[in-house]
C-alpha positions in Angstrom: 215.9 -155.5 136.1 215.9 -155.7 139.8 216.0 -158.7 141.5 212.5 -158.6 142.8 210.9 -157.9 139.6 213.0 -160.7 137.8 211.7 -162.8 141.1 207.9 -162.0 140.6 208.7 -162.5 136.3 209.6 -166.0 136.9 207.4 -166.9 139.6 204.1 -165.6 137.5 205.8 -168.0 134.7 205.8 -170.6 136.6 202.5 -170.6 138.2 200.9 -170.5 134.5 202.9 -173.2 133.7 201.5 -175.6 136.2 198.1 -174.5 136.1 198.3 -174.9 132.5 199.7 -178.6 132.5 197.0 -180.4 133.0 195.1 -178.9 129.8 198.2 -180.1 128.1 198.8 -183.5 129.2 195.2 -184.7 128.6 195.9 -184.5 124.6 199.0 -185.3 122.6 199.3 -182.4 120.4 201.7 -181.6 118.2 202.7 -177.5 118.6 201.8 -175.5 115.5 204.6 -172.9 115.2 203.9 -169.5 113.7 205.1 -166.2 113.2 203.2 -162.3 113.1 203.7 -159.2 112.7 201.0 -156.2 113.9 199.7 -152.9 113.7 197.6 -150.7 115.7 196.4 -147.4 117.9 198.1 -147.3 121.5 197.4 -145.3 124.3 200.6 -144.3 126.7 199.8 -142.1 129.8 202.3 -141.7 132.1 200.7 -140.4 135.3 201.6 -137.3 137.4 203.6 -133.9 137.0 207.1 -132.7 137.3 208.4 -129.3 136.9 205.2 -128.2 134.9 205.7 -131.2 132.5 202.5 -133.5 131.8 201.6 -135.9 129.0 199.5 -133.7 126.5 199.6 -136.4 123.5 199.1 -140.4 125.1 197.6 -141.5 121.4 200.0 -143.1 119.1 200.6 -145.5 116.5 202.3 -149.0 117.2 203.2 -152.0 115.7 204.2 -155.5 117.2 206.3 -158.6 116.1 205.7 -161.9 117.3 206.6 -165.8 117.4 204.2 -168.3 119.2 202.3 -172.1 119.0 199.1 -173.6 119.2 200.1 -175.9 122.5 196.5 -177.9 122.4 193.1 -177.2 120.6 192.5 -174.7 123.3 195.7 -173.2 124.2 198.6 -171.2 122.4 201.4 -169.3 124.0 203.3 -166.2 121.6 206.3 -164.0 122.7 206.2 -160.4 121.4 207.9 -157.1 120.9 205.8 -154.1 121.0 207.0 -150.6 120.1 203.7 -148.6 121.5 205.3 -145.0 120.0 205.4 -142.1 122.4 203.5 -140.4 125.2 203.9 -136.4 123.8 205.2 -134.4 126.8 203.9 -130.6 127.1 205.1 -127.7 130.1 202.5 -125.1 131.5 204.9 -122.9 130.6 204.9 -121.8 127.0 208.3 -120.6 127.0 209.8 -123.9 128.5 207.8 -126.5 126.1 209.0 -124.4 123.2 212.9 -125.7 124.2 211.9 -129.2 124.0 209.4 -129.1 120.9 209.6 -133.0 120.5 209.9 -134.2 124.7 208.4 -137.3 124.9 208.8 -141.0 126.7 209.0 -143.7 124.5 207.1 -147.2 125.4 209.1 -150.7 124.3 207.2 -154.0 125.5 208.5 -157.6 125.4 206.0 -160.4 126.6 205.1 -163.5 126.8 201.1 -164.8 127.0 199.3 -167.7 127.4 196.2 -167.6 124.7 193.0 -169.5 125.9 190.2 -170.2 123.6 187.0 -171.8 125.6 185.1 -172.0 122.5 186.9 -173.3 119.9 186.3 -176.8 117.9 188.4 -178.6 115.8 187.1 -177.0 112.3 186.2 -173.5 113.2 187.5 -170.6 111.0 186.7 -168.0 114.0 187.4 -168.1 117.3 187.7 -165.8 120.3 190.3 -166.0 122.6 191.3 -164.4 125.8 195.3 -164.0 127.0 197.3 -163.6 130.2 200.8 -163.4 130.7 203.7 -161.0 131.8 205.6 -157.8 130.1 208.5 -156.1 130.4 207.9 -152.3 129.7 210.8 -150.1 129.0 210.1 -146.4 129.1 212.7 -144.1 127.5 213.3 -140.2 126.6 211.9 -139.3 122.9 214.5 -136.5 122.9 218.1 -135.9 123.7 218.3 -133.2 126.6 220.7 -130.5 125.6 221.5 -129.6 128.3 220.9 -132.6 131.2 221.8 -129.5 134.0 218.5 -127.7 132.6 216.1 -128.1 135.9 213.6 -127.0 133.0 214.2 -130.2 130.9 212.0 -132.9 131.4 212.4 -134.9 134.5 212.8 -138.1 133.3 214.9 -141.6 134.1 214.9 -144.4 131.7 213.6 -147.5 133.2 212.3 -151.2 132.9 209.1 -152.7 134.8 207.7 -155.9 135.1 203.9 -156.3 134.9 201.0 -158.5 134.3 199.5 -157.8 130.6 196.1 -159.4 129.9 193.7 -158.9 126.7 191.3 -160.7 124.2 191.2 -161.0 120.6 189.5 -162.8 118.0 191.0 -164.6 115.3 189.9 -165.5 111.7 191.8 -168.7 109.9 192.4 -167.7 106.0 193.8 -170.8 105.2 195.7 -173.7 106.6 198.5 -171.8 106.9 197.3 -167.8 107.3 195.4 -166.1 110.0 194.2 -162.4 110.8 193.7 -161.0 114.3 192.3 -158.4 116.0 193.2 -157.8 119.4 193.4 -155.6 122.6 196.4 -155.7 125.2 196.6 -154.0 128.4 200.2 -153.8 130.1 200.1 -151.3 132.6 197.6 -148.5 133.8 199.4 -146.0 131.3 199.8 -148.5 128.5 197.4 -150.5 126.3 197.1 -151.4 122.3 194.5 -152.2 119.4 196.1 -153.9 116.6 195.3 -155.8 113.3 197.7 -159.1 113.0 198.4 -161.1 110.2 200.5 -164.2 110.6 201.2 -167.7 109.2 202.3 -170.9 110.2 205.7 -172.5 109.5 
């Protein structure tokens, strides 16, 4: 990860922690840890065009794995891995397009977020929440280029970037130790994810 991105990453985490600390300090609260898994529809659409290549299919299926904790009655946090699928690429020239039928860009995301449920009251089975945090997005070609020197091949370099992530969700507490969520997460101007998640407390 580039040094300036690492600095931004740590800076945002520190700021979020400082802002959240006063709320946590007002109450003695035992952290309730949970795990979860989710799946849903993703939209991944890299901008721009190069050598005639551009996105021709931005919709895909993705999944999410997470571990987190309720750290107060209204605040929570989770760390997650997302596989958002791939953005399909096509070329204006049909002959070139046929040479690389599976050309695309895979999206993998690691995120750390805080969840805030302002209207939650103890005993509620349902509540809405917002979320904000940071994410590390890794883009990679989904097809191995047979000849890297071929100027007609998709011009893409593997890269990792750090972005702000935000979103919103709805939580249904099914029982004392299980929950179901529906959630929207926005990772970047070209990547977002709608999912249904199932989770359980440890």
